[in-house]
N, C-alpha and C positions, 0 to 999 in steps of 0.2 A: 887636488885633481890628479888622477892617474894618467899614465902615458896615453892610454886608449882614449880617455875623455879629452885630453889635450888635442889629440889628432882629430877627433870628431869636431871639436869646437873650432879648430883652425880651418877645417874643411867647410864648416858652416859659414865662417867669416869670408872665405874666398868665394863661395857660392853667392853670398850676399852682395859682395862688391860687383861681381860679374852681372848679377841680376840688376843691381842698381844702375850700373853703367848703361846696359842695354835699355832698361826701362826709362832711364832719364832721357836718352835719345828719342825714345818713343813719345815721351811726354812733350818734348820740344816739337816733334813732328805734328802731334795732335794739336798743340797750341797754335801752330801756324795754320793748320787746316780750319780750326774753329774761328780764328780771326777773320777768315774769308766768308764765313757762313753765319756766325752768331754775333749779333750786334753788341751784346754786353761784354764780349771778349775784347772789344776795341776800347773799353774804358779801363782806367787805372784800377778801379775797384774790382772789376770783373777779372782782370788778369791776376790781381793779387789773390783773389779767392781761389782761382784755378790753381795757382802755385801752392797755396796753403794746403789744398786738398791733395795735390801731388806729393808734397813733402810728408804729409801724414801717412799716405798710403804706401809710398815707395821708399821712404827713408825711415821714419820713426817706427812704424809697426813691424817691418822686417828686422830692424835693429833690435827691438825688444825681444824678438824670437831668438836671435843670435845670443843676446846677453843671457837669456834664460837657459840656453843650451850649454852655456859655460858654467852653470850652477849659481848664477847670481840673479838678483832682481834689479829692475830699473832704479828702484829706490836706493838700493845699496850702491850701485854704480854712481848715481848722482851725488850721494853723500850730502844731502841737503842739511843734515843735522850738524855738519862740521862748519859751523858759522865762522869761527875765527880763521881757519885756513882758506875758506872761500873769500872772505874779505881781504885777507893779507895777500894771498897768491893771485886770486882772480881779479880783485879790485886793483891791486898794485900793478900787475902786468898790464891790465887794461888801461890804466892811467899813463903808464910809460908809453905804450903804443899810441894812445891818444895824443900825448904831448908831441911825439914824433910827427904824427899826422898834422897837427896844428902848425908846427914849425914848417913843415913842407908846404902847407897851404899858404902860410905867410910869405915864405920866400918866393912862391910862385904867384903871389898876389891874387889868390883865389879867395872866395868867400869862406869864412871859417865854419859856418853852420848853414844848413838848408834854410831857405827864405820862407818856406811854408811846410806844413805837415801834409803827408800824402799817404795813400795806401801802399805805394811802392817803398816809401821810407819805412813804414811799419814792417813790411815784409823783409826788407834788407837788414834792418837793425834788430828785429826780434825773432821772426819766424826762421830765417836762414840760420842764424847762430845756434838756435835750440836744436833744429833738425840735424845740422852738420855735426855738432858736438856729440849728440846721442849716437849718431851713426859711426863717426870716425873715432872719436876718443872713447866713447862708451863701448861700442860693439867691437870694432876692428882692433884698435890699440889694446883694449882690455884683453882680447883673446891672444893677440900676438905676444903680449908680455909673458904669457905662460910658456911660450916656446923659445923666445929669444931674449937677449939682454935688452934692457930698456932702450938704449941708444939705437940699436938695430931696429927694434919694433917701432920706435918713433919715426925713424927715417923712412921705413917702408910705408907707414901710415901717412906720413907727409907727402910722399910721392903719389899715393892713391888719392889723397885729398886734392892734390894738384890736378890729377887726371880727371876727376869728376867735374872740374870746371871747363874742360875742353869742349864738351857738347854745347854748353851755353855760349861760350865764346864763338864757336863756329857759327851757330845760328844767328848770333848778333853781328857777325861779320868782323870780329876783332881778334880771332884766334892767332893769326900770324903776328899782329901788332903786340899782343900780350906775350907771345913767345920771345919776341925780340927785345921787349922793354926790360931794362935792368931793374927799374923801380916801378911798382904799381902793377906789374904783370906776373908772369909765371914764377919768377924767382921770389917775389914778395909773398905769393900765396904759399909756396913751399916753406919759406922761413916762418911764416905765421903758423903754419901747421905744426912745425917743430915747437914753437913757443907754446901753443895751446896744449900740445901733448905733454910738454914739460910741466906746465901748470897743473894739469890733471894728475900727473904722476906724483908731484911733490905734495899736493894738497889731498891726494887720495879722493878727489871729488871732481866729477865731470861738471858739476854745477859751477865750480870755480873757473874751469876753462870756458864754460858758456858765458859767464860774466865778463871775462876778459875779451871774448869774441864779440859780445854785444857792445862793449865800450869801444873796441877798435872800429867796428862798423859804424857806430854812431859818430865818432869823431872824423871818420873818413867819408861820411855821407855828403 
C-alpha cells in the first residue's frame, strides 16, 4: 500500500470511529425513546434484537467498508482458514482470561456461570464480540498498523475501544463507577483491548481475537 493509500485508509478509519461514536450515542437515545412507546422494547428479546440490528448497521457494515478501502476483504482480515493460530492464540488467550474471571468470581463468592440462558446473554457473549472485533481489530487496528508500529497502533485502538464503552455506561448510570474502578471497569476494558489486539496481530486473524473475546465474555457473564 502506497503512502497516499495509507493516508486515505487512515482517514477512513478516523471517520468511521467518529461516525460510530456519534451514531452509538444516537442508538442509545433512540433505545430509551422506544422503551417508552414500544411494548416489545421492554422485553429482553426485543432489546437484544434492537442491539443486534444496531451492531450490524453501525458497526459491522461500515467496518467492512473501511476494511475494503485498505485493500483487504473481510475474509482476509478474519483469517478463518488459519485454524491452528486461531485455536492456539484465540483459544489460549480466552482460556487464560476465563480462568482469571473464574478465580475472581470464586474469591468474590459469586456464581461462576449464569443460572439460565437469555437473549441478553446471547448478545453479550456472541453478538458484541463479533461486532467489536470486526470494527476495532479488523478495521481500525488493521489500518493503523500500516501507519504506526504495532505497539502504538494497538494502544490507540485500545483507547478508542475503551471510549466506545462510555455512551453505554453513561446511559446505564455507571460511567463514573467504571472510571473509578481499578478492576472490571475502564482499566480492564483498555487492557482487554490490548490483549485482543495482540492476539489478532500474532495470529494474523481477527477470528482468533473474536474467539478470545467470546470466551472472556462467556466466563465473565
